[in-house]
Each structure stands twice: as C-alpha cells, then as structure tokens.
N, C-alpha and C positions, 0 to 999 in steps of 0.2 A: 817288095819281096819277089825274087825271081822264082818262077815255077817252071818245071820241065818234066818230061816223061823219062823214066828210067826203064830200059828194056827188060830188066828182070823184076819189075814191080808194076803189075797191072793197077795197083792202088794209086800209083802216081798219075796215071791217066784219069782215073776216077776223080782225083783231087783237082784236076784242071776244070772239071765240070761242076763239082760240088765241093767247094772249099769249106773250111770250118765256119766262116762267116755266113754263108748261105744256109748251111745246115742248122746253125743256131737260130737264124731267122725263121726257117720252116718250123723248127721246134717250138719257138716262142708263139708263133701264129697258131699252131696246132693246139698247144696247151690253152691258149686264150679261147679258142673255139670250144674246147671241151668244157671250160668253165662257163662260158656263155650259155651253152646248151644244157648243162646239167645243174649249174649253180653250185657244184661241188668242187673243191680244190684237191680232190684225191688223185686225179689223173696226172701222170707225169710221163715224160718221154725223154730218154737220154739219147745222145748222139749215136751211140752204138746200135740202139734199137731202131732208130730212124734209118741208119745205113742198112740194117738187116731188112727192114721193110722195103726199101728201094731195091735192094738186091733181089728180093722175091719178085718184085714187079718186073725187073729186067729179065730174070730167069723165065718168067711167064712168057714174055715176048720171044726170047731166044729159043725156047723149046717148042715154039709153035702152039702154045697152049692159050693163045689169046681168047679163044672161044670157050675155054674151060671155066666153069663157074668157080667162084672163090673157094667154095667148100671142096671142090674137086682137086684142088692143089694139095690137099692133105690126104687124099684117097690113097690107099695102099695099092690099088690097081692102076689108076691112071694119073696119080699125082706126080709131083716133081720131088725126087728123093731127098734133096738137101733141105727142102722147105720145112719138113716136120722137125728137123734138128735145129733149125734157125729160129723159129718163132711159133708159138701155139696159134691155132686157128682163131681162137677167141681174141687173143691180143692183136693179131693182124687185123681182124674186123674192127676192133676198137680204134686202132690207129687210123684205119681207112675212113671210119665214120667222122673223125675229127680233123683229118688232114687238111691244112690250109697253108697257102703260100703268101697271103697278103694280110695286112692289118686292116680290120674292118673300120676302125676309127678314121683312117685316112683315105678310104675308098672313094668317097664322093669327091674329094679334092682331086684325086688322081684321074678320075673319070672325065673331068673337065678338060684335061690336057692330054690324056693318053689315047 
C-alpha cells in the first residue's frame, strides 16, 4: 500500500507515523495490561480514543506544557482548551495507567536479541 502526505490533510502525515496496524497493536497491548493489572475485562479502548489520547500528549508538548501536571491540563486557568472537549481527565488517567506498546508474553525472547 502506497502511503503519502496530502497538503490539505494533516491526518495523512499522522498516518505515516501511526498507521492502523500500529494503533491496533498499541490498543491490544494496553487492553491486555489492564486485564493483567485488574483481572477485570471491563476496560476497553477504541482507536479513536487512542488517537485522542496521543493528540493530548502531542498538544502538551507543542504548547510548552511539558512541566504541567496531568491534572493541570484540564484546569480552566492553565489548561489546554481542546483537552476538556477531547477526553475526560479520569479517562485520560485510566488510559495512561495501562498504556503499553509491547506484548509481555514475548518480552523475554525479544530482550535476548534486541
């Protein structure tokens, strides 16, 4: 599949970094971590929420709010305006708690050659 950047679509640039396959992998690893940590199968994460989470993290860096605590991003005084409209603080913290990029079951094998 040929992938390229469209001048009128910032999302096309985003898709070069995070395609659907990568996002699905992160989603799967994150859900698995939530299950391992809680033993409960109630946690779910869809691709749109994952993209929203990553967008909030990018906005944090772009706005110079790297030193702003997580809770400060939802502050009416010093927060990032679009954040409150994108995801609740509770949900953001929940995703952050479980976020994983690798499969624990294959970690020891990968560490031998990585």
